[in-house]
C-alpha positions as CSV (number, residue, x, y, z in Angstrom):
1,X,92.3,-65.7,183.5
2,X,90.3,-64.3,181.1
3,X,93.1,-65.6,178.9
4,X,92.4,-69.4,180.0
5,X,88.4,-68.6,179.9
6,X,88.4,-67.5,176.1
7,X,90.8,-70.8,175.5
8,X,88.0,-72.9,177.1
9,X,85.4,-71.5,175.2
10,X,87.1,-72.3,172.2
11,X,87.7,-75.3,172.6
12,X,84.2,-76.4,173.9
13,X,82.7,-75.0,170.5
14,X,79.9,-73.1,171.6
15,X,79.2,-72.7,168.0
16,X,78.5,-76.3,167.3
17,X,75.5,-76.1,169.8
18,X,73.6,-74.8,167.0
19,X,73.7,-78.9,165.8
20,X,72.0,-79.3,169.8
21,X,68.9,-77.2,168.5
22,X,67.9,-80.9,166.2
23,X,66.6,-81.7,170.0
24,X,63.6,-79.5,169.5
25,X,62.8,-80.8,166.1
26,X,60.8,-83.7,167.4
27,X,58.2,-81.9,169.1
28,X,58.3,-78.7,167.3
29,X,57.0,-80.8,164.0
30,X,54.2,-82.8,166.4
31,X,52.7,-79.6,167.6
32,X,53.4,-79.8,171.1
33,X,56.7,-77.7,172.1
34,X,53.8,-75.6,174.3
35,X,52.2,-78.3,175.9
36,X,52.7,-79.4,179.5
37,X,56.6,-79.8,180.2
38,X,57.5,-80.3,176.9
39,X,59.3,-76.7,176.3
40,X,60.8,-77.2,180.0
41,X,62.3,-81.1,178.8
42,X,63.3,-80.1,175.6
43,X,65.5,-77.4,177.3
44,X,66.9,-79.5,179.7
45,X,67.6,-81.9,177.2
46,X,69.4,-78.8,175.3
47,X,71.6,-78.0,178.1
48,X,72.9,-81.8,178.7
49,X,73.9,-82.1,175.3
50,X,75.3,-79.4,174.4
51,X,77.7,-79.9,177.6
52,X,78.3,-84.0,176.8
53,X,79.2,-82.7,173.1
54,X,81.8,-80.2,174.9
55,X,83.2,-82.7,176.8
56,X,83.6,-85.2,174.0
57,X,85.5,-82.0,171.9
58,X,87.8,-81.5,174.8
59,X,88.5,-85.2,174.4
60,X,89.1,-85.6,171.2
61,X,91.4,-82.4,171.4
62,X,93.8,-83.9,173.8
63,X,93.6,-87.2,171.6
64,X,94.3,-85.5,168.2
65,X,96.6,-82.6,169.9
66,X,99.9,-83.9,167.9
67,X,98.1,-84.7,165.0
68,X,96.3,-81.3,164.7
69,X,99.7,-79.4,165.6
70,X,100.7,-80.8,161.9
71,X,97.4,-79.7,160.4
72,X,97.6,-76.1,158.3
73,X,94.7,-74.5,160.6
74,X,93.6,-76.9,163.7
75,X,97.4,-76.3,165.0
76,X,95.9,-73.2,166.1
77,X,93.3,-74.9,168.2
78,X,94.1,-74.0,171.9
79,X,95.5,-77.5,173.2
80,X,97.3,-78.5,169.9
81,X,98.8,-74.7,170.3
82,X,99.6,-75.5,173.9
83,X,97.5,-72.3,174.7
84,X,95.7,-74.3,177.0
85,X,97.2,-77.4,179.1
86,X,95.8,-81.0,178.6
87,X,95.2,-81.8,182.5
88,X,93.4,-78.8,182.6
89,X,91.4,-79.9,179.3
90,X,91.0,-83.4,180.8
91,X,89.3,-82.1,184.3
92,X,86.8,-79.5,182.5
93,X,86.2,-82.8,179.8
94,X,85.3,-84.9,183.0
95,X,83.5,-82.0,184.7
96,X,81.1,-81.5,181.5
97,X,80.3,-85.3,181.1
98,X,79.3,-85.6,184.5
99,X,77.2,-82.6,184.5
100,X,75.8,-83.6,181.4
101,X,74.6,-87.0,182.9
102,X,73.5,-85.6,185.8
103,X,70.6,-83.5,184.2
104,X,69.8,-86.1,182.1
105,X,68.9,-88.4,184.4
106,X,67.7,-86.1,187.1
107,X,65.6,-83.6,184.9
108,X,65.0,-85.5,182.2
109,X,64.2,-88.9,181.9
110,X,66.2,-92.6,181.5
111,X,66.0,-93.2,177.9
112,X,66.9,-89.8,177.2
113,X,70.2,-90.5,179.9
114,X,71.0,-93.9,177.7
115,X,71.1,-91.7,174.2
116,X,73.6,-89.9,176.1
117,X,75.3,-92.5,176.8
118,X,75.3,-94.3,173.7
119,X,76.3,-90.7,172.3
120,X,79.6,-90.2,174.4
121,X,80.5,-94.0,173.5
122,X,80.2,-93.7,169.5
123,X,82.2,-90.5,169.7
124,X,84.7,-92.0,172.3
125,X,84.7,-95.1,169.3
126,X,85.0,-92.9,166.8
127,X,88.3,-91.1,168.3
128,X,89.8,-94.4,169.2
129,X,89.0,-96.3,165.7
130,X,86.2,-95.4,163.3
131,X,87.6,-92.2,162.2
132,X,90.2,-94.5,160.6
133,X,88.1,-96.1,158.5
134,X,87.0,-94.8,155.0
135,X,83.1,-94.3,154.7
136,X,82.4,-95.6,158.1
137,X,84.0,-92.4,159.8
138,X,81.7,-90.2,158.1
139,X,78.5,-92.6,158.6
140,X,79.5,-92.0,162.8
141,X,79.5,-88.7,162.4
142,X,76.4,-88.5,160.2
143,X,74.8,-90.5,163.7
144,X,75.1,-88.1,165.9
145,X,72.6,-85.7,164.0
146,X,70.4,-88.8,164.2
147,X,70.8,-89.6,168.0
148,X,69.9,-86.1,168.9
149,X,66.5,-86.6,166.8
150,X,65.4,-89.0,168.5
151,X,67.0,-87.5,172.5
152,X,64.8,-84.8,171.8
153,X,61.7,-87.5,171.1
154,X,62.7,-89.4,174.5
155,X,62.8,-86.2,176.1
156,X,59.4,-84.3,175.1
157,X,57.9,-88.1,175.1
158,X,57.1,-87.2,171.2
159,X,57.0,-90.0,168.2
160,X,59.7,-89.2,165.9
161,X,58.1,-89.9,162.7
162,X,59.8,-92.1,160.4
163,X,59.4,-89.6,157.5
164,X,61.7,-87.1,160.4
165,X,64.1,-89.8,160.5
166,X,64.6,-90.3,156.8
167,X,64.9,-86.6,156.5
168,X,67.4,-86.2,159.2
169,X,69.6,-89.5,157.9
170,X,69.7,-87.4,154.5
171,X,70.8,-84.1,156.1
172,X,73.2,-85.8,158.5
173,X,75.0,-87.8,155.4
174,X,75.1,-84.2,153.6
175,X,76.7,-82.4,156.0
176,X,78.8,-85.6,157.0
177,X,80.4,-86.1,153.4
178,X,80.4,-82.6,152.6
179,X,82.9,-82.2,155.9
180,X,85.1,-84.2,154.4
181,X,85.3,-83.2,151.4
182,X,86.0,-79.3,152.6
183,X,88.5,-81.0,154.6
184,X,90.5,-82.6,151.2
185,X,90.4,-78.6,149.8
186,X,91.6,-76.9,153.0
187,X,94.9,-79.3,152.9
188,X,94.9,-78.8,149.0
189,X,94.8,-75.3,149.1
190,X,97.7,-75.2,151.4
191,X,99.8,-77.7,149.4
192,X,100.3,-79.5,152.3
193,X,101.5,-83.3,153.1
194,X,99.8,-82.5,155.6
195,X,97.0,-85.3,154.6
196,X,99.3,-87.7,155.8
197,X,100.4,-86.4,158.9
198,X,96.6,-85.1,160.3
199,X,94.5,-88.1,159.2
200,X,95.3,-90.9,156.5
201,X,91.4,-91.8,156.0
202,X,91.5,-88.3,153.8
203,X,94.2,-89.8,151.1
204,X,91.6,-93.0,150.6
205,X,88.7,-90.7,149.8
206,X,88.9,-89.9,146.1
207,X,86.7,-86.3,144.7
208,X,84.9,-88.8,142.6
209,X,83.2,-90.8,145.7
210,X,82.7,-87.3,147.7
211,X,81.1,-85.8,145.2
212,X,79.0,-88.9,144.3
213,X,77.7,-89.3,148.3
214,X,77.2,-85.3,148.8
215,X,74.9,-85.2,145.2
216,X,73.1,-88.6,146.6
217,X,72.6,-87.3,150.1
218,X,71.5,-83.8,148.8
219,X,69.0,-85.7,146.5
220,X,68.1,-87.9,149.3
221,X,67.2,-84.7,151.5
222,X,65.0,-82.8,149.1
223,X,62.9,-85.9,148.2
224,X,62.3,-87.2,152.2
225,X,61.8,-83.3,153.2
226,X,59.3,-83.0,150.9
227,X,56.9,-86.6,151.7
228,X,57.6,-85.6,155.3
229,X,56.0,-82.1,155.0
230,X,53.6,-84.0,152.8
231,X,52.8,-86.2,155.7
232,X,52.7,-83.3,158.6
233,X,51.0,-80.5,157.3
234,X,48.2,-79.7,160.0
235,X,44.5,-79.7,158.5
236,X,43.4,-76.5,158.4
237,X,40.4,-75.6,160.7
238,X,40.1,-72.2,160.3
239,X,37.8,-70.0,158.1
240,X,40.0,-67.2,157.0
241,X,41.3,-68.7,154.5
242,X,38.6,-70.8,152.9
243,X,36.6,-67.9,151.4
244,X,39.9,-66.7,149.2
245,X,41.1,-69.8,148.1
246,X,39.5,-72.4,145.5
247,X,37.9,-75.4,146.4
248,X,40.9,-77.1,145.5
249,X,42.6,-75.5,147.6
250,X,40.0,-75.9,151.1
251,X,42.6,-77.9,153.2
252,X,46.3,-76.7,152.0
253,X,49.3,-78.4,152.9
254,X,51.2,-75.2,154.4
255,X,54.3,-77.1,155.1
256,X,54.9,-77.9,151.7
257,X,55.6,-74.2,151.1
258,X,59.1,-74.8,152.8
259,X,59.7,-77.2,150.3
260,X,62.1,-74.7,148.0
261,X,63.8,-73.0,151.1
262,X,64.8,-76.1,151.4
263,X,65.8,-76.8,148.3
264,X,67.6,-73.5,148.1
265,X,69.6,-73.8,151.5
266,X,70.9,-77.7,149.7
267,X,71.9,-75.8,147.0
268,X,73.5,-72.7,148.5
269,X,75.2,-75.5,151.1
270,X,76.1,-77.1,148.3
271,X,77.5,-73.4,146.4
272,X,79.7,-72.9,149.6
273,X,81.4,-76.5,149.5
274,X,82.4,-76.4,145.9
275,X,83.0,-72.1,145.5
276,X,83.6,-70.6,148.5
277,X,85.9,-73.6,149.1
278,X,84.3,-74.0,153.0
279,X,82.2,-76.1,154.9
280,X,84.4,-78.1,157.4
281,X,82.0,-76.5,160.0
282,X,78.4,-76.8,159.3
283,X,77.8,-74.0,162.3
284,X,80.5,-71.7,161.0
285,X,79.0,-71.8,157.7
286,X,75.6,-71.1,159.0
287,X,76.4,-68.3,161.0
288,X,79.2,-66.8,158.2
289,X,77.0,-67.2,155.1
290,X,74.2,-64.6,155.0
291,X,72.1,-65.9,152.3
292,X,71.9,-70.0,154.0
293,X,71.2,-68.0,157.4
294,X,68.5,-66.2,156.3
295,X,67.2,-69.3,154.2
296,X,67.1,-71.2,157.5
297,X,65.7,-68.0,159.7
298,X,62.7,-67.9,157.1
299,X,62.3,-71.5,156.9
300,X,62.0,-71.3,161.0
301,X,59.7,-68.8,160.9
302,X,57.8,-70.6,158.3
303,X,57.6,-73.7,160.4
304,X,56.3,-72.2,163.3
305,X,53.7,-70.5,161.6
306,X,52.3,-73.1,159.9
307,X,52.0,-75.3,162.6
308,X,51.2,-72.9,165.6
309,X,49.1,-70.2,164.5
310,X,47.8,-71.3,160.7
311,X,45.5,-73.9,162.1
312,X,43.6,-72.2,164.7
313,X,43.3,-69.1,162.9
314,X,39.2,-67.9,162.0
């Protein structure tokens, strides 16, 4: 029983739930997280997306079991290795999907529910077709992150800033193409002819194309985030710093102080891809790379300080 539960949790990819924290982006940056029922609605939305994303992982692993069994790493997945039966996995997938829809419709809202349905359809389309089309496969993967941000906006009834949307697109593309680059590196490392057996799309990706897309996405992310921080930095209403700062900094754009951390985070992620030969799973990279985890944690603390504390000091 314990063994089966462990295999279920592995297939559910609990670590990947970190991606769903992006549902809090819209209310956090809008300064509305602790206003009214925003936090409660966001938490319900988070749970709903954790369930639907895990349900999709079960479905994908059932479909991919034959090809995963030929992969040097994915062959150890519970369904591909036979440690978890396809019948039980399908039952759990249906249970997760139905539970997600129930929570979305009864505890969050109609618009959010439509986003969840859209996410499910896109992921099923990815498994059935899009994953076999070069470039489009990465764009579909990236769309999942964008949908999460808008889902968080619908759930909390918070407007999604245009610059937040653009920044999310940049980060999503960086992670998606970085994932493809790492997958190619892993197959090359094991010196297998597994590219043809596992995913033919990887054969079609030239390294130069992936490198160019990764570089472009990294630069795009930094630029859009910089403009985003300038836009959302709250106006200083306190007098704590007015007596210390020079006149040219009477209304500082505090959020812009987080830009160096984002530049470092992006550069560190590129280091992980190219030097550490990792990056197939962004969530695993975040939790295993101490430098990147420290940068993200410090960034989160600074965001909360600048948006929810600094404007109300004094």
